[in-house]
A tleap script that builds the chain and sets N, CA, C and O, in Angstrom:
source leaprc.protein.ff14SB
mol = sequence {
  NMET LYS LYS LEU VAL VAL LYS LEU ASP LEU
  HIE ASP ASP ARG ASP ARG SER LYS ALA MET
  ARG VAL VAL SER GLY PHE GLU GLY ILE GLY
  SER LEU SER MET ASP PRO LYS ASP SER LYS
  LEU THR VAL SER GLY ASP PHE ASP PRO VAL
  LYS VAL VAL ASN LYS LEU ARG LYS SER TRP
  HIE THR ASP ILE VAL SER VAL GLY PRO ALA
  LYS GLU ASP ASP GLY LYS LYS ASP GLY GLY
  LYS LYS GLU GLU GLY LYS LYS ASP ASP GLN
  VAL ALA ASN LEU VAL LYS ALA TYR GLN ALA
  TYR HIE SER THR PRO VAL THR TYR TYR TYR
  VAL PRO ARG GLU GLU THR PRO ASP CYS VAL
  ILE CCYS
}
set mol.1.N position { 56.598 2.439 -59.518 }
set mol.1.CA position { 56.435 1.033 -59.195 }
set mol.1.C position { 55.575 0.379 -60.266 }
set mol.1.O position { 54.511 0.879 -60.631 }
set mol.2.N position { 56.059 -0.741 -60.753 }
set mol.2.CA position { 55.334 -1.493 -61.771 }
set mol.2.C position { 54.976 -2.864 -61.224 }
set mol.2.O position { 55.628 -3.388 -60.322 }
set mol.3.N position { 53.925 -3.424 -61.794 }
set mol.3.CA position { 53.513 -4.765 -61.409 }
set mol.3.C position { 53.348 -5.580 -62.679 }
set mol.3.O position { 52.660 -5.164 -63.611 }
set mol.4.N position { 53.984 -6.743 -62.709 }
set mol.4.CA position { 53.946 -7.638 -63.853 }
set mol.4.C position { 53.426 -8.988 -63.392 }
set mol.4.O position { 53.926 -9.551 -62.418 }
set mol.5.N position { 52.422 -9.507 -64.091 }
set mol.5.CA position { 51.900 -10.841 -63.804 }
set mol.5.C position { 52.039 -11.662 -65.072 }
set mol.5.O position { 51.484 -11.308 -66.112 }
set mol.6.N position { 52.789 -12.774 -64.987 }
set mol.6.CA position { 52.977 -13.656 -66.130 }
set mol.6.C position { 52.588 -15.072 -65.752 }
set mol.6.O position { 52.727 -15.486 -64.601 }
set mol.7.N position { 52.099 -15.806 -66.737 }
set mol.7.CA position { 51.777 -17.213 -66.532 }
set mol.7.C position { 52.862 -18.028 -67.213 }
set mol.7.O position { 53.125 -17.866 -68.405 }
set mol.8.N position { 53.482 -18.898 -66.446 }
set mol.8.CA position { 54.592 -19.702 -66.937 }
set mol.8.C position { 54.164 -21.159 -67.081 }
set mol.8.O position { 53.309 -21.642 -66.338 }
set mol.9.N position { 54.758 -21.842 -68.029 }
set mol.9.CA position { 54.508 -23.258 -68.222 }
set mol.9.C position { 55.584 -24.025 -67.447 }
set mol.9.O position { 56.598 -24.436 -68.013 }
set mol.10.N position { 55.346 -24.210 -66.143 }
set mol.10.CA position { 56.305 -24.868 -65.255 }
set mol.10.C position { 55.829 -26.278 -64.952 }
set mol.10.O position { 54.633 -26.515 -64.781 }
set mol.11.N position { 56.771 -27.216 -64.888 }
set mol.11.CA position { 56.413 -28.611 -64.708 }
set mol.11.C position { 56.588 -29.114 -63.278 }
set mol.11.O position { 55.820 -29.962 -62.824 }
set mol.12.N position { 57.579 -28.606 -62.573 }
set mol.12.CA position { 57.845 -29.117 -61.229 }
set mol.12.C position { 58.414 -28.008 -60.345 }
set mol.12.O position { 58.550 -26.863 -60.776 }
set mol.13.N position { 58.743 -28.365 -59.100 }
set mol.13.CA position { 59.277 -27.395 -58.141 }
set mol.13.C position { 60.638 -26.863 -58.560 }
set mol.13.O position { 60.986 -25.724 -58.252 }
set mol.14.N position { 61.395 -27.672 -59.251 }
set mol.14.CA position { 62.716 -27.240 -59.698 }
set mol.14.C position { 62.586 -26.078 -60.693 }
set mol.14.O position { 63.334 -25.104 -60.615 }
set mol.15.N position { 61.636 -26.186 -61.624 }
set mol.15.CA position { 61.393 -25.091 -62.566 }
set mol.15.C position { 60.901 -23.843 -61.842 }
set mol.15.O position { 61.293 -22.730 -62.192 }
set mol.16.N position { 60.048 -24.018 -60.840 }
set mol.16.CA position { 59.539 -22.869 -60.090 }
set mol.16.C position { 60.675 -22.127 -59.389 }
set mol.16.O position { 60.760 -20.901 -59.455 }
set mol.17.N position { 61.540 -22.875 -58.721 }
set mol.17.CA position { 62.632 -22.224 -58.004 }
set mol.17.C position { 63.617 -21.585 -58.976 }
set mol.17.O position { 64.185 -20.534 -58.680 }
set mol.18.N position { 63.824 -22.208 -60.129 }
set mol.18.CA position { 64.735 -21.639 -61.116 }
set mol.18.C position { 64.170 -20.338 -61.687 }
set mol.18.O position { 64.910 -19.374 -61.882 }
set mol.19.N position { 62.862 -20.306 -61.956 }
set mol.19.CA position { 62.229 -19.084 -62.462 }
set mol.19.C position { 62.315 -17.964 -61.437 }
set mol.19.O position { 62.593 -16.819 -61.793 }
set mol.20.N position { 62.081 -18.278 -60.176 }
set mol.20.CA position { 62.177 -17.272 -59.114 }
set mol.20.C position { 63.612 -16.743 -59.008 }
set mol.20.O position { 63.825 -15.546 -58.814 }
set mol.21.N position { 64.580 -17.630 -59.134 }
set mol.21.CA position { 65.989 -17.231 -59.041 }
set mol.21.C position { 66.369 -16.335 -60.220 }
set mol.21.O position { 67.083 -15.348 -60.041 }
set mol.22.N position { 65.898 -16.671 -61.422 }
set mol.22.CA position { 66.209 -15.874 -62.603 }
set mol.22.C position { 65.649 -14.462 -62.467 }
set mol.22.O position { 66.346 -13.487 -62.748 }
set mol.23.N position { 64.402 -14.350 -62.039 }
set mol.23.CA position { 63.768 -13.040 -61.933 }
set mol.23.C position { 64.353 -12.233 -60.784 }
set mol.23.O position { 64.484 -11.014 -60.894 }
set mol.24.N position { 64.705 -12.882 -59.694 }
set mol.24.CA position { 65.240 -12.141 -58.550 }
set mol.24.C position { 66.615 -11.547 -58.839 }
set mol.24.O position { 67.073 -10.679 -58.096 }
set mol.25.N position { 67.273 -11.987 -59.887 }
set mol.25.CA position { 68.578 -11.450 -60.236 }
set mol.25.C position { 68.520 -10.080 -60.889 }
set mol.25.O position { 69.553 -9.420 -61.011 }
set mol.26.N position { 67.346 -9.633 -61.310 }
set mol.26.CA position { 67.223 -8.335 -61.943 }
set mol.26.C position { 67.276 -7.223 -60.908 }
set mol.26.O position { 66.867 -7.397 -59.759 }
set mol.27.N position { 67.787 -6.080 -61.340 }
set mol.27.CA position { 67.898 -4.924 -60.457 }
set mol.27.C position { 66.553 -4.222 -60.365 }
set mol.27.O position { 65.879 -4.045 -61.380 }
set mol.28.N position { 66.155 -3.823 -59.174 }
set mol.28.CA position { 64.938 -3.059 -58.972 }
set mol.28.C position { 63.716 -3.895 -58.623 }
set mol.28.O position { 62.607 -3.364 -58.559 }
set mol.29.N position { 63.897 -5.183 -58.399 }
set mol.29.CA position { 62.769 -6.039 -58.039 }
set mol.29.C position { 62.417 -5.775 -56.580 }
set mol.29.O position { 63.258 -5.927 -55.694 }
set mol.30.N position { 61.156 -5.375 -56.334 }
set mol.30.CA position { 60.709 -5.090 -54.974 }
set mol.30.C position { 60.161 -6.326 -54.291 }
set mol.30.O position { 60.590 -6.675 -53.191 }
set mol.31.N position { 59.215 -6.988 -54.937 }
set mol.31.CA position { 58.651 -8.210 -54.371 }
set mol.31.C position { 58.395 -9.198 -55.490 }
set mol.31.O position { 58.225 -8.835 -56.654 }
set mol.32.N position { 58.373 -10.460 -55.096 }
set mol.32.CA position { 58.264 -11.549 -56.048 }
set mol.32.C position { 57.423 -12.628 -55.396 }
set mol.32.O position { 57.720 -13.065 -54.284 }
set mol.33.N position { 56.366 -13.063 -56.088 }
set mol.33.CA position { 55.536 -14.124 -55.524 }
set mol.33.C position { 55.054 -15.034 -56.639 }
set mol.33.O position { 54.899 -14.613 -57.786 }
set mol.34.N position { 54.818 -16.302 -56.279 }
set mol.34.CA position { 54.388 -17.295 -57.256 }
set mol.34.C position { 53.154 -17.987 -56.725 }
set mol.34.O position { 53.103 -18.386 -55.561 }
set mol.35.N position { 52.159 -18.126 -57.583 }
set mol.35.CA position { 50.968 -18.894 -57.270 }
set mol.35.C position { 51.155 -20.267 -57.906 }
set mol.35.O position { 51.003 -20.406 -59.119 }
set mol.36.N position { 51.484 -21.292 -57.103 }
set mol.36.CA position { 51.809 -22.598 -57.688 }
set mol.36.C position { 50.621 -23.283 -58.362 }
set mol.36.O position { 50.810 -24.090 -59.272 }
set mol.37.N position { 49.405 -22.972 -57.926 }
set mol.37.CA position { 48.232 -23.626 -58.506 }
set mol.37.C position { 48.027 -23.180 -59.959 }
set mol.37.O position { 47.784 -24.005 -60.839 }
set mol.38.N position { 48.129 -21.862 -60.201 }
set mol.38.CA position { 47.913 -21.319 -61.540 }
set mol.38.C position { 49.208 -21.085 -62.307 }
set mol.38.O position { 49.168 -20.706 -63.478 }
set mol.39.N position { 50.352 -21.303 -61.669 }
set mol.39.CA position { 51.673 -21.037 -62.251 }
set mol.39.C position { 51.808 -19.586 -62.697 }
set mol.39.O position { 52.360 -19.301 -63.760 }
set mol.40.N position { 51.299 -18.673 -61.875 }
set mol.40.CA position { 51.412 -17.247 -62.163 }
set mol.40.C position { 52.498 -16.637 -61.290 }
set mol.40.O position { 52.547 -16.856 -60.080 }
set mol.41.N position { 53.359 -15.876 -61.928 }
set mol.41.CA position { 54.455 -15.199 -61.247 }
set mol.41.C position { 54.127 -13.711 -61.208 }
set mol.41.O position { 53.869 -13.100 -62.244 }
set mol.42.N position { 54.137 -13.129 -60.005 }
set mol.42.CA position { 53.844 -11.708 -59.832 }
set mol.42.C position { 55.115 -11.005 -59.379 }
set mol.42.O position { 55.713 -11.370 -58.367 }
set mol.43.N position { 55.524 -9.990 -60.142 }
set mol.43.CA position { 56.739 -9.235 -59.857 }
set mol.43.C position { 56.351 -7.771 -59.720 }
set mol.43.O position { 55.610 -7.247 -60.552 }
set mol.44.N position { 56.841 -7.107 -58.684 }
set mol.44.CA position { 56.586 -5.674 -58.543 }
set mol.44.C position { 57.867 -4.974 -58.111 }
set mol.44.O position { 58.717 -5.552 -57.433 }
set mol.45.N position { 57.983 -3.712 -58.520 }
set mol.45.CA position { 59.162 -2.920 -58.210 }
set mol.45.C position { 59.485 -1.991 -59.361 }
set mol.45.O position { 58.677 -1.813 -60.273 }
set mol.46.N position { 60.665 -1.402 -59.319 }
set mol.46.CA position { 61.144 -0.544 -60.408 }
set mol.46.C position { 62.072 -1.370 -61.285 }
set mol.46.O position { 63.265 -1.480 -61.001 }
set mol.47.N position { 61.536 -1.945 -62.338 }
set mol.47.CA position { 62.291 -2.819 -63.224 }
set mol.47.C position { 61.760 -2.666 -64.634 }
set mol.47.O position { 60.746 -2.002 -64.851 }
set mol.48.N position { 62.437 -3.274 -65.592 }
set mol.48.CA position { 62.002 -3.252 -66.983 }
set mol.48.C position { 61.255 -4.552 -67.275 }
set mol.48.O position { 61.883 -5.609 -67.334 }
set mol.49.N position { 59.931 -4.509 -67.460 }
set mol.49.CA position { 59.165 -5.734 -67.684 }
set mol.49.C position { 59.565 -6.472 -68.954 }
set mol.49.O position { 59.461 -7.697 -69.014 }
set mol.50.N position { 60.019 -5.744 -69.970 }
set mol.50.CA position { 60.409 -6.374 -71.236 }
set mol.50.C position { 61.605 -7.293 -71.018 }
set mol.50.O position { 61.640 -8.407 -71.540 }
set mol.51.N position { 62.576 -6.829 -70.255 }
set mol.51.CA position { 63.769 -7.648 -69.997 }
set mol.51.C position { 63.417 -8.892 -69.187 }
set mol.51.O position { 63.944 -9.975 -69.444 }
set mol.52.N position { 62.529 -8.736 -68.212 }
set mol.52.CA position { 62.133 -9.873 -67.375 }
set mol.52.C position { 61.429 -10.932 -68.222 }
set mol.52.O position { 61.732 -12.120 -68.118 }
set mol.53.N position { 60.488 -10.492 -69.061 }
set mol.53.CA position { 59.743 -11.440 -69.888 }
set mol.53.C position { 60.657 -12.106 -70.913 }
set mol.53.O position { 60.538 -13.305 -71.161 }
set mol.54.N position { 61.564 -11.340 -71.505 }
set mol.54.CA position { 62.494 -11.934 -72.474 }
set mol.54.C position { 63.372 -12.992 -71.827 }
set mol.54.O position { 63.635 -14.034 -72.426 }
set mol.55.N position { 63.821 -12.733 -70.618 }
set mol.55.CA position { 64.667 -13.706 -69.917 }
set mol.55.C position { 63.879 -14.976 -69.589 }
set mol.55.O position { 64.405 -16.083 -69.707 }
set mol.56.N position { 62.622 -14.815 -69.178 }
set mol.56.CA position { 61.787 -15.988 -68.872 }
set mol.56.C position { 61.450 -16.779 -70.126 }
set mol.56.O position { 61.372 -18.007 -70.080 }
set mol.57.N position { 61.249 -16.089 -71.252 }
set mol.57.CA position { 60.897 -16.775 -72.496 }
set mol.57.C position { 62.033 -17.611 -73.062 }
set mol.57.O position { 61.802 -18.477 -73.907 }
set mol.58.N position { 63.252 -17.365 -72.612 }
set mol.58.CA position { 64.374 -18.185 -73.071 }
set mol.58.C position { 64.277 -19.614 -72.557 }
set mol.58.O position { 64.798 -20.538 -73.182 }
set mol.59.N position { 63.611 -19.797 -71.419 }
set mol.59.CA position { 63.554 -21.122 -70.808 }
set mol.59.C position { 62.153 -21.718 -70.753 }
set mol.59.O position { 62.016 -22.941 -70.766 }
set mol.60.N position { 61.098 -20.886 -70.692 }
set mol.60.CA position { 59.746 -21.405 -70.516 }
set mol.60.C position { 58.786 -20.667 -71.431 }
set mol.60.O position { 59.048 -19.541 -71.854 }
set mol.61.N position { 57.662 -21.324 -71.732 }
set mol.61.CA position { 56.586 -20.662 -72.455 }
set mol.61.C position { 55.947 -19.662 -71.492 }
set mol.61.O position { 55.511 -20.035 -70.402 }
set mol.62.N position { 55.893 -18.387 -71.899 }
set mol.62.CA position { 55.465 -17.315 -71.013 }
set mol.62.C position { 54.315 -16.535 -71.643 }
set mol.62.O position { 54.420 -16.079 -72.782 }
set mol.63.N position { 53.216 -16.382 -70.903 }
set mol.63.CA position { 52.095 -15.550 -71.320 }
set mol.63.C position { 51.984 -14.379 -70.358 }
set mol.63.O position { 51.982 -14.565 -69.141 }
set mol.64.N position { 51.891 -13.166 -70.908 }
set mol.64.CA position { 51.755 -11.974 -70.076 }
set mol.64.C position { 50.286 -11.819 -69.716 }
set mol.64.O position { 49.434 -11.708 -70.598 }
set mol.65.N position { 49.988 -11.812 -68.413 }
set mol.65.CA position { 48.619 -11.635 -67.940 }
set mol.65.C position { 48.311 -10.152 -67.797 }
set mol.65.O position { 47.292 -9.677 -68.298 }
set mol.66.N position { 49.195 -9.409 -67.109 }
set mol.66.CA position { 48.981 -7.968 -66.956 }
set mol.66.C position { 50.295 -7.264 -66.660 }
set mol.66.O position { 51.210 -7.826 -66.057 }
set mol.67.N position { 50.358 -6.011 -67.106 }
set mol.67.CA position { 51.484 -5.125 -66.816 }
set mol.67.C position { 50.889 -3.768 -66.500 }
set mol.67.O position { 50.039 -3.272 -67.239 }
set mol.68.N position { 51.328 -3.165 -65.410 }
set mol.68.CA position { 50.804 -1.850 -65.061 }
set mol.68.C position { 51.397 -1.349 -63.773 }
set mol.68.O position { 52.297 -1.973 -63.210 }
set mol.69.N position { 50.899 -0.221 -63.298 }
set mol.69.CA position { 51.406 0.322 -62.035 }
set mol.69.C position { 50.930 -0.520 -60.860 }
set mol.69.O position { 49.837 -1.086 -60.887 }
set mol.70.N position { 51.759 -0.593 -59.837 }
set mol.70.CA position { 51.396 -1.335 -58.625 }
set mol.70.C position { 50.364 -0.533 -57.854 }
set mol.70.O position { 50.480 0.687 -57.736 }
set mol.71.N position { 49.358 -1.213 -57.329 }
set mol.71.CA position { 48.299 -0.539 -56.572 }
set mol.71.C position { 48.716 -0.430 -55.119 }
set mol.71.O position { 49.268 -1.366 -54.541 }
set mol.72.N position { 48.439 0.751 -54.529 }
set mol.72.CA position { 48.728 1.004 -53.119 }
set mol.72.C position { 47.455 0.790 -52.311 }
set mol.72.O position { 46.358 0.989 -52.832 }
set mol.73.N position { 47.577 0.388 -51.049 }
set mol.73.CA position { 46.425 0.287 -50.162 }
set mol.73.C position { 45.975 1.687 -49.762 }
set mol.73.O position { 46.806 2.546 -49.466 }
set mol.74.N position { 44.650 1.922 -49.751 }
set mol.74.CA position { 44.128 3.248 -49.420 }
set mol.74.C position { 44.441 3.646 -47.981 }
set mol.74.O position { 44.807 4.796 -47.738 }
set mol.75.N position { 44.312 2.745 -47.035 }
set mol.75.CA position { 44.583 3.052 -45.637 }
set mol.75.C position { 46.066 3.277 -45.393 }
set mol.75.O position { 46.443 4.052 -44.514 }
set mol.76.N position { 46.875 2.629 -46.136 }
set mol.76.CA position { 48.315 2.747 -45.949 }
set mol.76.C position { 48.851 4.025 -46.583 }
set mol.76.O position { 49.884 4.539 -46.156 }
set mol.77.N position { 48.157 4.544 -47.602 }
set mol.77.CA position { 48.638 5.732 -48.299 }
set mol.77.C position { 48.753 6.930 -47.366 }
set mol.77.O position { 49.793 7.588 -47.338 }
set mol.78.N position { 47.700 7.225 -46.601 }
set mol.78.CA position { 47.673 8.424 -45.776 }
set mol.78.C position { 48.600 8.316 -44.569 }
set mol.78.O position { 49.392 9.222 -44.307 }
set mol.79.N position { 48.504 7.219 -43.843 }
set mol.79.CA position { 49.268 7.090 -42.605 }
set mol.79.C position { 50.678 6.565 -42.804 }
set mol.79.O position { 51.545 6.798 -41.963 }
set mol.80.N position { 50.915 5.883 -43.867 }
set mol.80.CA position { 52.205 5.227 -44.049 }
set mol.80.C position { 53.243 6.050 -44.767 }
set mol.80.O position { 54.379 5.595 -44.903 }
set mol.81.N position { 52.913 7.242 -45.236 }
set mol.81.CA position { 53.874 8.038 -46.005 }
set mol.81.C position { 55.077 8.441 -45.159 }
set mol.81.O position { 56.215 8.355 -45.622 }
set mol.82.N position { 54.839 8.880 -43.924 }
set mol.82.CA position { 55.938 9.330 -43.079 }
set mol.82.C position { 56.837 8.169 -42.706 }
set mol.82.O position { 58.062 8.292 -42.725 }
set mol.83.N position { 56.230 7.041 -42.369 }
set mol.83.CA position { 57.025 5.867 -42.012 }
set mol.83.C position { 57.775 5.337 -43.226 }
set mol.83.O position { 58.913 4.884 -43.109 }
set mol.84.N position { 57.134 5.395 -44.397 }
set mol.84.CA position { 57.778 4.926 -45.609 }
set mol.84.C position { 59.003 5.762 -45.928 }
set mol.84.O position { 60.033 5.226 -46.335 }
set mol.85.N position { 58.900 7.081 -45.745 }
set mol.85.CA position { 60.026 7.973 -46.010 }
set mol.85.C position { 61.199 7.656 -45.099 }
set mol.85.O position { 62.348 7.654 -45.542 }
set mol.86.N position { 60.918 7.386 -43.814 }
set mol.86.CA position { 61.982 7.027 -42.877 }
set mol.86.C position { 62.624 5.710 -43.268 }
set mol.86.O position { 63.847 5.572 -43.216 }
set mol.87.N position { 61.806 4.737 -43.659 }
set mol.87.CA position { 62.341 3.431 -44.054 }
set mol.87.C position { 63.182 3.555 -45.311 }
set mol.87.O position { 64.231 2.919 -45.422 }
set mol.88.N position { 62.726 4.381 -46.273 }
set mol.88.CA position { 63.485 4.573 -47.502 }
set mol.88.C position { 64.838 5.211 -47.205 }
set mol.88.O position { 65.847 4.827 -47.796 }
set mol.89.N position { 64.866 6.194 -46.282 }
set mol.89.CA position { 66.125 6.832 -45.913 }
set mol.89.C position { 67.060 5.839 -45.233 }
set mol.89.O position { 68.263 5.831 -45.495 }
set mol.90.N position { 66.508 5.006 -44.363 }
set mol.90.CA position { 67.332 4.013 -43.683 }
set mol.90.C position { 67.887 2.996 -44.671 }
set mol.90.O position { 69.057 2.621 -44.596 }
set mol.91.N position { 67.051 2.559 -45.586 }
set mol.91.CA position { 67.500 1.588 -46.582 }
set mol.91.C position { 68.557 2.199 -47.484 }
set mol.91.O position { 69.542 1.541 -47.819 }
set mol.92.N position { 68.365 3.457 -47.881 }
set mol.92.CA position { 69.344 4.137 -48.729 }
set mol.92.C position { 70.680 4.261 -48.009 }
set mol.92.O position { 71.732 4.059 -48.615 }
set mol.93.N position { 70.648 4.591 -46.722 }
set mol.93.CA position { 71.889 4.693 -45.956 }
set mol.93.C position { 72.582 3.342 -45.835 }
set mol.93.O position { 73.806 3.257 -45.932 }
set mol.94.N position { 71.803 2.288 -45.625 }
set mol.94.CA position { 72.395 0.958 -45.538 }
set mol.94.C position { 73.006 0.527 -46.865 }
set mol.94.O position { 74.073 -0.086 -46.885 }
set mol.95.N position { 72.345 0.839 -47.967 }
set mol.95.CA position { 72.871 0.483 -49.286 }
set mol.95.C position { 74.172 1.220 -49.556 }
set mol.95.O position { 75.127 0.631 -50.062 }
set mol.96.N position { 74.216 2.506 -49.222 }
set mol.96.CA position { 75.445 3.284 -49.420 }
set mol.96.C position { 76.589 2.725 -48.576 }
set mol.96.O position { 77.721 2.620 -49.047 }
set mol.97.N position { 76.288 2.368 -47.331 }
set mol.97.CA position { 77.324 1.816 -46.461 }
set mol.97.C position { 77.812 0.471 -46.989 }
set mol.97.O position { 79.011 0.191 -46.958 }
set mol.98.N position { 76.896 -0.357 -47.471 }
set mol.98.CA position { 77.276 -1.664 -48.010 }
set mol.98.C position { 78.149 -1.498 -49.246 }
set mol.98.O position { 79.156 -2.189 -49.396 }
set mol.99.N position { 77.762 -0.576 -50.137 }
set mol.99.CA position { 78.543 -0.372 -51.350 }
set mol.99.C position { 79.927 0.191 -51.038 }
set mol.99.O position { 80.898 -0.142 -51.718 }
set mol.100.N position { 80.024 1.045 -50.013 }
set mol.100.CA position { 81.321 1.594 -49.644 }
set mol.100.C position { 82.210 0.512 -49.038 }
set mol.100.O position { 83.418 0.493 -49.274 }
set mol.101.N position { 81.617 -0.384 -48.261 }
set mol.101.CA position { 82.396 -1.424 -47.605 }
set mol.101.C position { 82.758 -2.545 -48.569 }
set mol.101.O position { 83.881 -3.049 -48.542 }
set mol.102.N position { 81.819 -2.938 -49.419 }
set mol.102.CA position { 82.039 -4.028 -50.368 }
set mol.102.C position { 82.120 -3.463 -51.779 }
set mol.102.O position { 81.251 -3.731 -52.608 }
set mol.103.N position { 83.140 -2.699 -52.049 }
set mol.103.CA position { 83.266 -2.132 -53.384 }
set mol.103.C position { 83.748 -3.201 -54.360 }
set mol.103.O position { 84.476 -4.119 -53.982 }
set mol.104.N position { 83.344 -3.074 -55.594 }
set mol.104.CA position { 83.715 -4.029 -56.628 }
set mol.104.C position { 85.136 -3.736 -57.072 }
set mol.104.O position { 85.432 -2.619 -57.496 }
set mol.105.N position { 86.019 -4.719 -56.982 }
set mol.105.CA position { 87.397 -4.467 -57.409 }
set mol.105.C position { 87.482 -4.345 -58.927 }
set mol.105.O position { 86.786 -5.043 -59.665 }
set mol.106.N position { 88.342 -3.454 -59.367 }
set mol.106.CA position { 88.554 -3.262 -60.790 }
set mol.106.C position { 89.796 -4.056 -61.170 }
set mol.106.O position { 90.859 -3.882 -60.574 }
set mol.107.N position { 89.661 -4.910 -62.144 }
set mol.107.CA position { 90.769 -5.750 -62.572 }
set mol.107.C position { 91.192 -5.330 -63.966 }
set mol.107.O position { 90.380 -5.265 -64.888 }
set mol.108.N position { 92.466 -5.047 -64.100 }
set mol.108.CA position { 93.025 -4.696 -65.397 }
set mol.108.C position { 93.931 -5.829 -65.843 }
set mol.108.O position { 94.691 -6.391 -65.055 }
set mol.109.N position { 93.833 -6.144 -67.107 }
set mol.109.CA position { 94.672 -7.192 -67.665 }
set mol.109.C position { 95.618 -6.569 -68.676 }
set mol.109.O position { 95.213 -5.782 -69.531 }
set mol.110.N position { 96.886 -6.936 -68.561 }
set mol.110.CA position { 97.881 -6.476 -69.504 }
set mol.110.C position { 98.438 -7.693 -70.204 }
set mol.110.O position { 98.985 -8.596 -69.571 }
set mol.111.N position { 98.296 -7.709 -71.501 }
set mol.111.CA position { 98.819 -8.812 -72.298 }
set mol.111.C position { 99.979 -8.265 -73.115 }
set mol.111.O position { 99.785 -7.468 -74.032 }
set mol.112.N position { 101.189 -8.701 -72.772 }
set mol.112.CA position { 102.342 -8.171 -73.519 }
set mol.112.C position { 102.345 -8.716 -74.951 }
set mol.112.O position { 101.994 -9.870 -75.200 }
set mol.113.N position { 102.743 -7.869 -75.860 }
set mol.113.CA position { 102.846 -8.292 -77.251 }
set mol.113.C position { 104.183 -8.987 -77.454 }
set mol.113.O position { 105.234 -8.511 -77.024 }
set mol.114.N position { 104.108 -10.079 -78.096 }
set mol.114.CA position { 105.333 -10.809 -78.403 }
set mol.114.C position { 105.761 -10.436 -79.814 }
set mol.114.O position { 105.085 -10.740 -80.797 }
set mol.115.N position { 106.880 -9.782 -79.878 }
set mol.115.CA position { 107.407 -9.380 -81.191 }
set mol.115.C position { 108.618 -10.229 -81.510 }
set mol.115.O position { 109.506 -10.418 -80.679 }
set mol.116.N position { 108.636 -10.731 -82.715 }
set mol.116.CA position { 109.775 -11.526 -83.166 }
set mol.116.C position { 110.363 -10.818 -84.394 }
set mol.116.O position { 109.865 -10.982 -85.508 }
set mol.117.N position { 111.417 -10.036 -84.183 }
set mol.117.CA position { 111.978 -9.265 -85.308 }
set mol.117.C position { 112.660 -10.154 -86.354 }
set mol.117.O position { 112.837 -9.737 -87.498 }
set mol.118.N position { 113.044 -11.376 -85.967 }
set mol.118.CA position { 113.763 -12.227 -86.906 }
set mol.118.C position { 112.814 -12.972 -87.850 }
set mol.118.O position { 113.267 -13.531 -88.848 }
set mol.119.N position { 111.529 -12.994 -87.562 }
set mol.119.CA position { 110.587 -13.745 -88.357 }
set mol.119.C position { 110.090 -12.901 -89.523 }
set mol.119.O position { 109.684 -11.753 -89.344 }
set mol.120.N position { 110.127 -13.472 -90.697 }
set mol.120.CA position { 109.651 -12.785 -91.903 }
set mol.120.C position { 108.652 -13.696 -92.595 }
set mol.120.O position { 108.950 -14.864 -92.848 }
set mol.121.N position { 107.506 -13.190 -92.894 }
set mol.121.CA position { 106.488 -13.975 -93.590 }
set mol.121.C position { 106.640 -13.711 -95.081 }
set mol.121.O position { 106.611 -12.567 -95.533 }
set mol.122.N position { 106.799 -14.770 -95.815 }
set mol.122.CA position { 107.007 -14.642 -97.257 }
set mol.122.C position { 105.757 -14.959 -98.021 }
set mol.122.O position { 105.754 -14.901 -99.251 }
savepdb mol mol.pdb
quit
């Protein structure tokens, strides 16, 4: 689990929602939160921070505040491991069922070649 905190140069609510939408499209994002007062975006999960920052820099001025491992709560570590394992198994089963039910269709395109035997290029 990684945690990324970036400061964005956002002007209005439309930019905030667009930034949240852009980041939420990445695979492996666990949680996403924005501090509107400081314009800081906090992202945690299993993702590539370089790709996230590069995508944000295409649209906004982005300063990296911190990148590192996500911190766990001490009280939750000891007692929550068993419950976390059950939740992870349930989520994994739901993801597998969803992928089996909503499989991505494969589309093949065939473009026939047009041959003109009577045409000669001089």
